[in-house]
N, C-alpha and C positions, 0 to 999 in steps of 0.2 A: 579631290573633286574640284570642279569648276562651276561657277554660277555667273550668269550675266544679269545685271540689274540696270534698270533705267537710271539715267543721270541727266543733269541739265545739258550736257554736251552730247547726249545720245544714249549709248550703252556703255556700261562699265563692267569689265570682267574681273571677277574676284576668285583667287585660287586659295585652296586650303580650307579644311573643315572649320577650324576655329574662326577664321576670318569671315567665312560665310555665315556662321551662327551669330557672330557679333554684329555683322551688317544687318541681318534679318531682325535681330533683337532691337537694333536702333531704329529700323524703319517701321516696325509694327507699333501700334498704340500700346501703352502700358497695360491697358485692360485686357488686351489680347495676349501679350507676351511680356511679363515683367522684365525689367532690365536685369542683365547678368550681374550676379554678385561676385565678390572675390572668391567665394567658395566654388561657384560655377566655373570661373576661369581656372582655378586650381585643378578641378576635375577634368576640364577640357585639355589642359596641358598634360595631365597624367595619361589621358587617352592617347595623345599624340606621341608621348615619349616612352610609355611602357606597354600599353595594351597592343599597340600596332606591331610591336616586336614579338608578342606572344601568339598572334593569330596565324601567320603563315606556317610555323612549325607544327601547329595543331591541325590546320586544314589540309596541308599537303604532307602529312606525316610519312606516308609510304607511297610508292609509285601507284599502287592500286587506288588509294584514296585521292591522289592527285588526278588520276584519270576519271574517277567518279565525279569529282567536282567539275572538271572541264566537260564531261559528257552532259551534265546538267546545263552548264552555261551555254554550250552550243545548241542544246535542244530548244532553248527559249530565245534564240537569236534569229536574225534574218540573213545570216551568212549563206553564201552558196556552198555547195557540197565540198569543193576543194578548200574553201576557207574554213569550213567547219572541221574538216579533217586536220588541216594544219594547226588550227587553234587548239583542237583537242589534244593532239599528240605532242606538238612542240610546246604549247603552253603548259601542259601537264609536266613535261620533262623539265622545262626551265623553272617552273615554280617549285617543283620538288627539289631541284638543286639549290635554289635560293633559300628554301626553308631549311635545308640541311646546313647551309652556311650560317644562317642566323642562329640556329639552335645551339 
C-alpha cells in the first residue's frame, strides 16, 4: 500500500504497511494512538513475513475461487466492461498461478 502525508516540503509518499502504521502512530497524539511497542513491531513484522505468504494460496486455491474473487472485485469497481473482463479473467488466472507457486 501507498499513503501520502503532508510534510514541510509539501507531500511525502510512504510505501509499505508497517511504515504507514509507524508514521501514523508517530503523527497522532498519544491519547488517540499509543506509541507502538516492541511487541507491536514484532507482530507487524510477522504479518509481513508470514501471513502475507499464507493468504494467496487460500484465497485463490482453485480456478473457480479465483474467478469468484475477481468477479467480486470487478463488481465494485469503476472499470469499463472490457477492463472488467480483462481484470476478471486475466487477473484470476495470474493470481491462481501465483498462489500455486507460493503454496
